[in-house]
N, C-alpha and C positions, 0 to 999 in steps of 0.2 A: 529594685522591684518592690513595690508595696506588698506587705504581707496580706494576702487575701484568703477568704474561705472558698469553698467549692462553688459558691455562686458568683465569685468575681467581685464581691463587694468588700472593700477594706473595712475592718472593724474601726469604729470612729476613734477610739482611744489607743489604737495599736500603732506603735511606732514602726517605721521602716526597719527591716532586718538589718542589724548591725549599727543602729544609730538612734539618736534621740528625736530627730525630726522626721516627719512624714514625707515621703517622696511621692509626688503626683506623677501619674503616668501621662505620657504624651497622648494626644488624641489618637494617633495611629495605634499606639500600644494598647490603649484602653479598648479600642474597638477590636483589635486583634484578639485580646484576651476574652472579651465578651462573646465574640463570634465562635471562638474555639470552645469555650465552655458550653455555649448553647448547642453547638453541633455535637458535642460529646454527651449530651444529656440523655440520649436514647429515647426522646419523646416520640420520634417517628416510628419506633418499633412497638410502641404501646398499643393496647387494644382500645376500642371505643369505650368500653365499659370502664377501663381505668381512667381514661381522660375525663369522662363524665364525672366520675367520683372526685377527681382532683379539682375540676372546675367548681363543683359544689363545695369542696373544702375551702377554696379561696373565697367564694361568696360568703360562706359562714364567717370566715375570719374578718372580712371587710365589715360585715354587720357587727361583729363583736367589738371592733375598734371604732365604731361609728362616732362617738363623741369626740374622741381624740382626733380623728381624721377630719371631721367637719370643722373643728376649731382651728386646726392647722391650715386648712384650705381657706377659711375665712380670713386669717391673718395675711395670707399671701395674695388673695384675689379680690378682696373687698366685696365679694358676693355675700348675700344674706345667708344666715344659718338655715332658713326654711328652704331656700333654693338649693343649697348644697346638700341638705339632708335628703331632699327629693332626688337629687342627682346621684347620691350614693346608693339609694334604693334602686335606681335605674341600673347602676353598675352591677350590683349583685344579681339583679334580675336578668341582665344580659348574660352573665356567666352561667346561670342556671338554664336560661333559654337555650344556649348552645349545647349544654349537656343533653337537653332533650332532642335537639336537632340531630346530634350524632347517634343517639340511642335509636331514633326512628329509622335512620339509615338511607333514606331515599336520596340524600345529597350525594351519595357515592356514584349514582348513575350506573349501578351494576347491570351488566348486559351479558347474555350468553347466546351465541348462535351455534347450533349443532352443525356438524359437517354434512355436506350434501354434494356428492360426486356428480349428480345429474345437472348441476348448474354449469353455466359457461361464463367465466371460468369456474372450475370446481371450488366450492367453499370449504375451507378447513374449519376445524373447531376454533371459535374465537370467544374469548372471555375478556371483558373490558370493565374497568372501573377507574375512579379518580383516586389519586394517591397524593400525599403531601409533597410540596415542593422542596422543603428543607428550611434552613434558617431564613427568617424574614426580618426586615427592619420596619419599625413603626415610629413615626414622628408624632409626639403628643401635641394636643391642641391647647391653646391658651384659654379659650372660653368655656371649656368643659374639663375642669381639672380632675374629674373622676371618670365620666362616661366616655370621653374621647382622649384619655390620657394613658397612663401606665397600664391600667387594667380595663381600658375602654373596649369599644366594640371591635376595633382592629385586632387587639391582642386576644380578646376572648375567642373570636372566630378563628384566628390563626392557631392558637393552642388547641382548640377543638379539632381542627383539621389534622393536627399532629405535627405542626411546624413550630419549632422553638423560636422565640421572639427576642430581639434586641431592641429595646425602646430608647429612642433619643428623647430625653426629658425636655420639657419646655422650660425656658428660663423664667417664666412668670410664676412658677410654683415649684422650685427645686427641692425644698425641704419636704413638701408633701410627696413629691415623686420618690424621694429616697425612702421615706417611711412606708409608703404603701408597697413599695418593692420588698422591703423587709417583711411586712405582714404576709405578702404572698409567699415569700421563701419559707417563712415559718410554717405556714399552712401546708405547703407542699411537703415539707420534710415530715411534719406530723402525720400526713396521710400516706407516707411511704412513696411519695412522688418525686420527680426529678426537679429539685429546686433550681438547678442550673438551666432549665428550659426558659427561664425569664431573666433577662439581663438588662442593665440600665447603663447608659452612657450619657455624658453631658457636654454641651458646648457646640458651637457652630462647626468647628473643625472636625469634631467627632462625627457630626451629622454628615459632613461631606465624605469622610472616610467610610462611614457605614454604607452609604449608597454605592461606593466604588469597591467595597470588599468583594473579592471573587467568590466567596462562599455564601454571600447573601443572594437569595434567589428572587426576591420581590420586595417591594417597599410600599407601605401605606402611609399617607400623609394627610393631615388636616391643617390648613393654614392659608396664608395669603397667596394670591395669584402670582405675585412676583417671586416669592420664595419657592413656591411649588414648581413654577416653570423652570427655575434654575436647576432644581433637583431632578425634574423630569428630563431635562436635556442631558444632565450628567448620567442618569441611568441609561439613556439611549446611546450615549457616546462610549459606554464601556466596551472593551473588546468582545465581551459576551453580554449584549444588552439584556436588561431584565424589565419585567412589568413594573410600572410606577403608578399606583392607584392613588391619585391626588384628589382631595376635595378642596377646591380653591375658592373662587368668589361666586356670589349669586345674588341677583336682585329680586328674584321671586315676584314677578309681576302679578298684579291683581287687576281684574276688569270688573267694574261695577256697571251693570246694564241700566239703561233708562227705566226699565220696568222695575228694577230692584228698588229704586228710590221713589216709586209711585205708591199709591194706596194698595196696589196688588202685591207689593214686595215687602221686604223687611223694613224699608225706610232709611232715610239718611242718618237719623240719630243712632239707630241700632248699628248700622255699618260703621259709622264714625267711632262709636264707643269700642267696637271690636278692633278696629284698626289702631286706635290709640293704645289699647292694651297690648297689642301684638308688637308694634314696632318700637315701643319703649321698654318692653319686658327685659329686665336685667340689663338696662342700659343699651338695648338694641344690639347686644353682642351675640346674636344668633346667626348661624349660616342660613337659616330659613326666614329671617326677618323680611317682612314685606316692604321693600325699599322703593317700589315703583307701582303707583296706583293710577289706573285710567278711570277718570270720572266724567260723566256727562256734564257739559257746560250748564251752569245754573242749577245744579242738582241739589244744592244745599249741603253737600257733604263737607265742604270746606268750613262753613260756619259751625256746623255740628262738631267737626273735629277740633276746632279752636275751643269750643265749649267743653269738650271731653278732656282736653289737655289742661284745663284750668287748675287742676290739683296735681299735675304731674310733678314728681319729685326728681330733682337732679340726681345723677348716679355717678359715683366714682368708677371710672373704667378700669379694666384689668391691669394695664401697664401704662407707664408714662408715654411710651411710643404710640400705643393705640389712641390715647387721649390727644396727643399732639396731631396725629393724622386726622382724627375726627374734627378737631378744631379747624385745622387748615382746610380740609375738604368741604365742611359745611359752610365756611365763610366764602370760599371760592364759588360755590354754587349760588349762595344767596346774593352775591354781588354781581352776578351776570345780568346784562341788560335785558335778556329774554326770559328772566325769571322773576316771579313775585314771591316775596317773603310772606308766608301765610301765618306762621307762628314761630316764635323763638323764645324759649325759656331763658331765664337769667343765667348768663355765663359766669363761670368762676374758674379759678386757676386749676383746681384739682377735681372738678366734677364736670359732667356733660349734661346739658339740659336738652329736651326735645326740640327738634327743628323740623318745620314743614315748609317746603317750597313748592311752587307750581309753575307750570309752563304750558304752552299750547302744543298740539300735535305737530304743527308746522315747525315750530322751533325745536321740538324734540327730535324730529327726523333730521333737521339741518345740523343740529349740534350733538348728534348721537354719540360721538366719541367721548364727549365729556359727561353726558347724561347716563351712559352705560357703565361708568366707572363706579364700583361699589364704594360707598361711604360707610365704613363699619362703625356702628354706633346708632344713637336714637334719632335718625333722620329718615324721612320718607319724601319722595318726589311725587306730586300729583300732576298728571298730564290730562288737561281738559280736552275733550273731544266733542265736536259738534254733530257728527253723524257717523254712520257705519263706515263710510269710505275713509274718513280721516282716521278712525280707529284702526282700520285695516292697514293703512300706510304706516302707522306707528308700530303696530305689532310686527310688521314685516321686517323691521330692522333689529328686532330683539335678538340677543345672544342666548346661549344655553343657560338654563337655570335649574336649580334643584326642584323648584315647585312653580306652579302657576295656579291662581285662584280665580273663580268666577262667582260673583254675587248676583243673584237673579231672583225673579219671582218663582213661586212654586211650580207653576205650570208653563213656564216660559221655555221655548225651544232654543237651547244654546248649543245644539249639536255642531253647527259650523264653527262657532267660537271655540268649543272644546277641541275640535280637530285642528284648528290653527295653533292652539297652545300645546298640543301633544308633540308637535315637532320642535318645541322649544324646551319643555320641562319634563322631568322624570316622574313627577307626581302632580296630578290635577285635583285641586280641592274645590268643592262646591259648597257655597254658603258657609264657609268656615275660614279659619286662618291657619297658615302653614307652620307656626312656631311650635307645634307638638309633633314629634316623629315617633310613632308607636313602634314597639319591638314586636314584629309579627312575621309570619311566613310570607304574607302578601306585600310587605313593605318594599318600596324602592326609594333609595336615597341617592340619587345620581342625576346626571343631566349632561347635555352637551357642553363643550368648551365655552366659557371658562369655569363652569360649575364643577366639572370633574375632568380628569384626563382620560377616563374610560367609561363612557356613559352606559355601556352594556352591563356594567357591574354596579352593585349597591354596596354602601358601607354600613347600612343598618338593615336588620332583618336576616332571615335564615340564609338566603343565598349570598350573603356577604362571605360565607365560607368558601364559595367557589373561587375567589381570587387566589387562594393559597393552595390550590389543587391542580394537578395535571393528569390527563388520561394516560393509562397504560393498557395495552392489549396483549394478551397471552395467546399465542397460536399453537394449538396442539400441545399444550403444556402438560407435563406430568402433574398428577394431583398434588404431589408433595410440595410443589413450588407455588401453588395458587394461594392467594389470600383466602381466609376462611369465608369471607362474604361471597366468594365465587365458587365455593365447593359444591359438589353434587349434594342434592337433598336440602340445600339452603339451611345449614344447621343454625345459623344466627338469625334467621327469619327476617332478612332485609327485603324490601321491595326490589324486584329485579324484572328486567325485560328479557324473557326467554323465548327465542325464536319469534321475535316481533310482538309478543303478547306481554303486557304488563301484568305481573303476578304479585299481588300484595298478600302476604301471609296473614291468616286470621290471628288476632291478638290472643295471647295465652288466656286460658280460662282460670279465673281466680277462685 
């Protein structure tokens, strides 16, 4: 057994007990240790105030190690320092955001119903609120080494809920994953928090073992449709199935109306410039990349897009596997008989250049199996439509996406178009581009399959915490067993629904 500290991380220079060589734990043993330590951390018994303070301490520590962490991330991911610096800021912001969410308290859905013997059947006293599930597993993403990785949104929301987390590191940035875990452990220990509440495991076999571990109560995943589906099926096949919250693939369709490219709208040049910036951003390696754009025939968008891409710079992609898949997928699309190659940057062995292809609505509907396959990287597919009927037929075959966007004139009525896209996507963007996902109470980052495995939940924003909570009702309970949030007099001042009426305590006077 490797000599480990209370966090389950072996000191880097510490030999195995009784020998000069380090002993690597098997996948099952590493997951067993990580889950055991996480479960023993006591995080679930902590108060909201304590967890908020600990999240703030981690955020401060991440910021304090900014230069070191950004440099390490750059070495492993090839992303720019500017992009990584912004993402690190987003990560610390998420941690502080969830500290605010749990401090406000409405996420608990605290509810009290007084007894009423006159009802049929009689109503006992009922007090209900959401409680943490227990240890959860989180799979880190390749394309966001900070914001959707070890200390990403899944981890931040789970820790805020009171759920210890075991993270399966992404192989695209292993050294960063280990270092940022150490930073979090140090921050928690310095703040008198439970460092064991955050654990890290590595390797494909460890990921499989994590999903199947009997003490893991839910899993969050960001990655490919193929990998996510395999883990989703594994979670469902357990003797005791658990929720699997996977963010998988998304094309994020965009519709450009004829009026949008007229004198009354933003115009083809403006739309093309925005599209060029959005689908090539950081090599097109965003889950919200606009990969499918419906444009009116003869709109001028294609020519304007080619002009806008004239100065596009090739980007080295995150991993060799991602680069190979993009190269293969983009070539297969461009060589189809029903596709026109609109733009292709100069290809090279270790970088990816933008690719734009186009087809008709008729071909899109006929070949939808191929056209609806996500090509992760700087590629977008234009679908030319002649009229509303053709556009409607094409939209009818769309699968679930995280977002859908409409570009239109300021006074144009797009209510019917918006209604059609609401059944497809979790977020509808008007005259904008989907590649920015704000951290907010009103955010929803989800969609129907294959965008996510559970479209009623979000992985960004305040209600992301709901994934790691389950309701418990106390009937005629003694006061001593009730959580403080359900106590008489509302001593913690959380919003509660009392006998059907929402009661929001006034903020304290400063």
